[in-house]
C-alpha positions in Angstrom: 0.0 0.0 0.0 2.3 2.7 -1.3 1.4 6.1 -0.2 -0.9 5.1 2.7 0.7 5.7 6.0 0.0 3.3 8.7 1.0 3.9 12.2 3.5 1.4 13.7 3.8 0.4 17.3 6.6 1.5 19.6 10.1 1.1 18.3 13.0 -0.2 20.4 14.1 3.4 21.4 10.5 4.2 22.6 10.2 1.2 24.9 11.2 1.2 28.6 11.3 -1.5 31.3 7.9 -1.0 33.2 5.8 0.1 30.2 2.5 -1.7 30.6 -1.0 -2.3 29.0 -4.1 -3.6 30.5 -7.2 -4.9 28.5 -10.3 -6.8 29.3 -12.2 -9.1 27.0 -15.5 -11.0 27.4 -15.5 -14.3 25.7 -18.6 -14.6 23.4 -20.0 -17.9 21.9 -19.4 -16.4 18.3 -15.8 -16.2 19.0 -15.6 -19.7 20.3 -17.6 -21.1 17.3 -15.3 -19.1 14.8 -12.1 -20.6 16.6 -13.6 -24.2 16.4 -14.5 -23.8 12.9 -11.2 -22.2 11.8 -9.1 -24.8 13.5 -11.5 -27.8 13.0 -11.1 -28.4 16.7 -13.9 -30.8 17.9 -13.0 -31.1 21.6 -16.3 -31.6 23.3 -14.9 -29.8 26.4 -15.1 -26.5 24.5 -18.7 -26.6 23.3 -20.9 -29.5 24.3 -22.6 -28.7 27.6 -23.8 -32.2 28.2 -20.3 -33.6 28.0 -18.6 -30.7 30.1 -21.3 -31.1 32.9 -19.9 -34.6 33.5 -16.3 -33.3 34.0 -14.7 -31.6 37.0 -15.2 -28.5 35.1 -19.0 -28.7 35.1 -19.3 -26.4 32.1 -17.4 -25.8 28.7 -14.1 -24.2 28.9 -12.4 -21.7 26.7 -9.5 -23.2 24.6 -6.2 -22.0 26.1 -4.9 -21.2 22.6 -7.7 -18.6 22.3 -6.6 -17.0 25.4 -3.1 -16.9 23.9 -4.7 -15.4 20.8 -6.2 -12.5 22.9 -2.7 -11.8 24.4 -1.1 -12.0 20.9 -3.8 -9.4 19.7 -2.7 -7.0 22.5 1.0 -7.3 21.5 0.1 -6.8 17.8 -2.3 -3.8 18.5 -1.0 -2.0 21.7 2.3 -3.1 23.3 4.6 -2.9 21.5 1.9 -2.6 18.8 1.5 -2.9 14.9 4.5 -4.1 13.2 5.7 -6.3 16.2 6.1 -10.0 16.2 6.1 -12.7 19.0 9.2 -14.8 18.7 8.7 -17.0 21.7 6.1 -17.6 24.4 5.8 -19.5 27.7 2.3 -19.7 29.3 0.5 -21.5 32.1 -3.3 -21.6 32.6 -3.7 -22.2 36.3 -7.6 -22.0 36.3 -10.0 -22.6 33.4 -12.0 -19.8 31.7 -15.7 -20.4 30.9 -17.9 -19.1 28.2 -19.0 -15.4 28.9 -16.2 -14.9 31.3 -14.4 -11.5 31.4 -10.7 -11.8 31.4 -8.5 -8.9 32.2 -4.8 -9.2 30.7 -1.8 -7.0 31.8 1.4 -7.1 29.7 4.6 -5.2 30.9 7.9 -4.9 29.5 10.5 -6.6 31.9 13.6 -6.6 29.8 15.0 -4.9 26.6 17.7 -6.5 24.4 18.8 -3.8 22.0 21.4 -6.1 20.3 18.8 -8.7 19.3 16.0 -6.1 18.7 13.7 -7.9 21.2 11.9 -7.1 24.4 10.6 -9.5 27.0 7.0 -9.0 28.3 5.4 -10.6 31.3 1.7 -11.3 31.0 -0.9 -12.1 33.6 -4.6 -12.6 33.2 -7.3 -12.5 35.8 -11.0 -13.4 35.7 -13.7 -11.3 37.2 -13.3 -13.0 40.7 -9.7 -12.0 40.7 -8.3 -15.4 40.1 -5.3 -15.8 38.0 -6.2 -17.7 34.7 -3.0 -17.2 32.6 0.5 -16.3 33.4 3.7 -16.2 31.2 6.5 -14.5 29.3 6.7 -13.5 25.7 9.8 -12.4 23.7 8.7 -9.9 21.0 10.4 -8.0 18.3 8.9 -4.5 18.1 8.3 -2.7 14.7 11.3 -2.0 12.7 11.6 1.4 11.2 10.7 1.1 7.5 13.2 2.1 4.9 12.3 5.2 2.9 11.2 4.3 -0.6 12.6 7.6 -2.1 16.0 7.1 -0.3 16.5 3.7 -1.9 15.4 4.7 -5.3 18.1 7.2 -5.5 21.0 5.2 -4.1 22.5 4.4 -7.6 22.9 8.1 -8.2 25.2 8.8 -5.2 
C-alpha cells in the first residue's frame, strides 16, 4: 500500500522497562464457534454442555490457545503494537476460563535487548473474581523503522 501511512507500534528506542498495557475481554460464543470452525477443533470440552457437565469443570471451557490469541492481539495492536512479532512464549493456565467470562490481561515490559531487537514481556490474566487464569512471558520483536522508498530509489545516483 504505497502512499498510505499506517501507524506502527513503539520502536525499540521508545520502549522502557515498566511500560504496561491492560485490556479486558469477554469471551462470546461467536468467537468460540469461529475458533472451532477455523481450527477444526472438535473437542467436546469446548462446546458440548452435556459432556462438560460430566467433567470436573462442570461447564464448557475456553481453549487456552484462544486466550493466547487474545494476548497476541494486545501485542499486535497495543504493546509494542502494529509491526511487532512474537518470537517465543511460555504460558501456564492455572484456572479454566468459561464461556462469557471476562478476562483482564496485563502485559509489562520486563527486559530490553537492543542487540537482538527484542523485548521480554510478562503477561498475567485474571477473571472477574480476581483469580489468575493465565501467566507467562513473551519475547517480542517490536516494529522496525521502514526504509524510505525515495531514499532507496536514488541510491544508484550517489
